[in-house]
C-alpha positions as CSV (number, residue, x, y, z in Angstrom):
1,M,-192.4,-33.0,-65.3
2,N,-192.6,-34.9,-68.8
3,P,-195.8,-35.2,-70.4
4,V,-195.4,-38.6,-70.7
5,R,-194.1,-39.5,-67.1
6,R,-197.1,-37.4,-66.1
7,R,-199.6,-39.2,-68.5
8,R,-198.8,-42.7,-67.3
9,L,-198.7,-41.1,-63.1
10,L,-202.3,-40.7,-63.8
11,L,-203.4,-43.6,-65.8
12,I,-201.4,-45.2,-62.7
13,L,-203.7,-43.0,-60.3
14,A,-206.3,-44.1,-61.8
15,L,-206.3,-47.5,-62.2
16,V,-205.1,-47.7,-58.4
17,L,-208.5,-45.5,-57.9
18,A,-210.6,-47.9,-59.7
19,A,-209.1,-51.3,-58.0
20,A,-209.8,-49.8,-54.5
21,A,-213.7,-48.8,-55.6
22,A,-214.0,-52.4,-56.7
23,A,-212.3,-54.1,-53.5
24,A,-215.1,-51.7,-51.6
25,L,-217.8,-52.9,-53.3
26,V,-217.1,-56.3,-53.5
27,A,-216.3,-55.8,-49.5
28,I,-219.9,-54.4,-48.6
29,T,-221.8,-56.8,-50.8
30,L,-220.0,-59.7,-49.0
31,Q,-220.5,-57.7,-45.5
32,R,-224.4,-57.6,-46.1
33,N,-224.8,-61.4,-47.1
34,A,-223.3,-62.7,-44.5
35,T,-225.4,-64.3,-42.3
36,F,-224.9,-65.8,-38.6
37,L,-226.3,-68.4,-37.1
38,Y,-227.9,-67.8,-33.7
39,T,-229.6,-70.1,-31.4
40,P,-233.4,-68.8,-29.5
41,S,-231.0,-68.5,-26.5
42,E,-228.4,-66.3,-27.9
43,V,-231.4,-64.2,-29.9
44,K,-233.4,-63.5,-26.8
45,A,-230.1,-62.4,-24.9
46,G,-229.9,-60.2,-27.5
47,A,-226.4,-61.3,-29.6
48,T,-228.5,-60.1,-32.4
49,A,-229.6,-56.2,-33.7
50,K,-233.9,-56.4,-34.0
51,A,-232.9,-55.3,-38.0
52,D,-230.3,-58.0,-38.7
53,R,-230.7,-60.5,-41.1
54,F,-229.3,-63.9,-39.6
55,R,-230.1,-67.7,-39.2
56,L,-231.9,-69.3,-36.8
57,G,-230.6,-72.8,-35.9
58,G,-232.1,-75.5,-33.3
59,M,-235.1,-77.9,-33.5
60,V,-238.6,-77.5,-33.8
61,A,-240.2,-78.0,-30.7
62,K,-243.0,-80.5,-30.1
63,G,-246.6,-79.1,-30.1
64,S,-245.5,-75.9,-31.7
65,F,-246.5,-76.0,-35.4
66,R,-249.6,-74.3,-36.5
67,R,-251.1,-73.9,-40.2
68,T,-253.5,-71.2,-41.2
69,D,-256.0,-73.0,-43.5
70,G,-255.9,-72.2,-47.0
71,T,-252.9,-70.0,-47.2
72,L,-249.3,-70.8,-47.0
73,E,-248.9,-69.3,-43.6
74,S,-247.9,-71.1,-40.7
75,E,-245.8,-70.8,-37.3
76,F,-243.6,-73.1,-35.1
77,A,-241.2,-72.5,-32.5
78,V,-237.2,-73.1,-32.5
79,T,-235.8,-74.5,-29.3
80,D,-232.4,-75.3,-27.9
81,G,-233.0,-76.6,-25.0
82,D,-233.1,-73.7,-22.8
83,A,-235.7,-70.9,-25.1
84,Q,-238.1,-71.1,-27.6
85,L,-238.0,-68.1,-30.0
86,A,-241.9,-68.2,-32.5
87,V,-241.5,-68.3,-36.0
88,A,-243.1,-67.2,-38.7
89,Y,-243.3,-68.6,-42.5
90,S,-245.0,-68.1,-45.5
91,G,-244.1,-70.6,-48.1
92,I,-244.0,-74.2,-48.8
93,L,-242.2,-76.1,-46.0
94,P,-239.8,-78.5,-47.1
95,D,-240.8,-82.0,-47.2
96,L,-238.7,-83.5,-44.1
97,F,-239.4,-80.6,-42.0
98,R,-241.4,-81.7,-38.9
99,E,-241.3,-81.0,-35.1
100,N,-238.7,-82.7,-32.8
101,Q,-236.2,-82.3,-36.2
102,A,-233.4,-79.9,-36.7
103,V,-234.0,-76.8,-38.4
104,I,-232.3,-73.5,-39.8
105,A,-234.7,-70.5,-40.8
106,T,-233.0,-67.3,-42.5
107,G,-234.5,-63.8,-41.8
108,S,-235.2,-60.9,-39.1
109,M,-237.2,-60.4,-36.2
110,R,-240.1,-58.5,-35.8
111,G,-241.3,-57.8,-32.0
112,D,-241.0,-61.1,-30.6
113,T,-241.3,-63.2,-33.9
114,F,-238.3,-64.4,-36.0
115,V,-240.0,-64.2,-39.5
116,A,-238.4,-66.3,-41.9
117,E,-237.7,-65.8,-45.6
118,E,-236.3,-69.5,-45.9
119,V,-236.4,-72.5,-43.8
120,L,-234.1,-75.5,-44.5
121,A,-234.9,-79.0,-43.0
122,K,-232.3,-82.0,-42.1
123,H,-232.3,-84.0,-44.6
124,D,-231.9,-87.6,-43.2
125,E,-232.0,-88.8,-39.8
126,N,-228.2,-88.5,-38.9
127,Y,-227.8,-85.3,-40.1
128,M,-227.8,-82.0,-38.0
129,P,-226.2,-78.7,-39.4
130,K,-223.0,-78.4,-37.7
131,E,-222.9,-75.1,-36.0
132,V,-226.2,-76.7,-34.7
133,A,-225.0,-79.7,-33.1
134,D,-222.2,-77.4,-31.3
135,K,-224.6,-74.4,-30.0
136,M,-227.2,-77.8,-29.3
137,G,-223.5,-79.4,-27.7
138,V,-223.3,-76.7,-25.4
139,S,-227.1,-76.7,-24.1
140,H,-227.0,-80.7,-23.7
141,R,-223.8,-80.4,-21.6
142,K,-225.5,-77.8,-19.4
143,H,-228.8,-79.9,-18.5
144,N,-227.0,-83.0,-18.2
145,V,-228.4,-84.5,-21.5
146,Q,-227.3,-88.3,-22.3
147,E,-225.7,-87.5,-26.0
148,T,-226.8,-90.4,-28.4
149,P,-223.8,-92.3,-30.0
150,A,-223.4,-91.9,-33.6
151,P,-224.9,-95.1,-35.4
């Protein structure tokens, strides 16, 4: 084989291998950063692996919020109408966080408790994240709950 052709072939082969390695690294990074939204019913039914990082969505259950005095440690339960899941969080909660409001928490399971790394609350009285609204709508239809019309 001609030395010039051989050098070109090796250069092209090296470029293809580098592009494949870069694509593999991007795919692995995106897969690790992908978090899926689940409701408490889905978590209790085993839809997630115990060590997986995921988002938990639903409503903060009435009467479930407790904060440890003098710390940022708080506990509350998230419900979807069918099931409740205990959540532990250490940090400053959003200003609009309260009971009977939509919430999305990102974290993972430790035993029977969801340990949240981040908690997001709805930003006004008419907003509920689409994924949570869709999953809560299924629960409402299951329990024949009347849906309130949008303003």
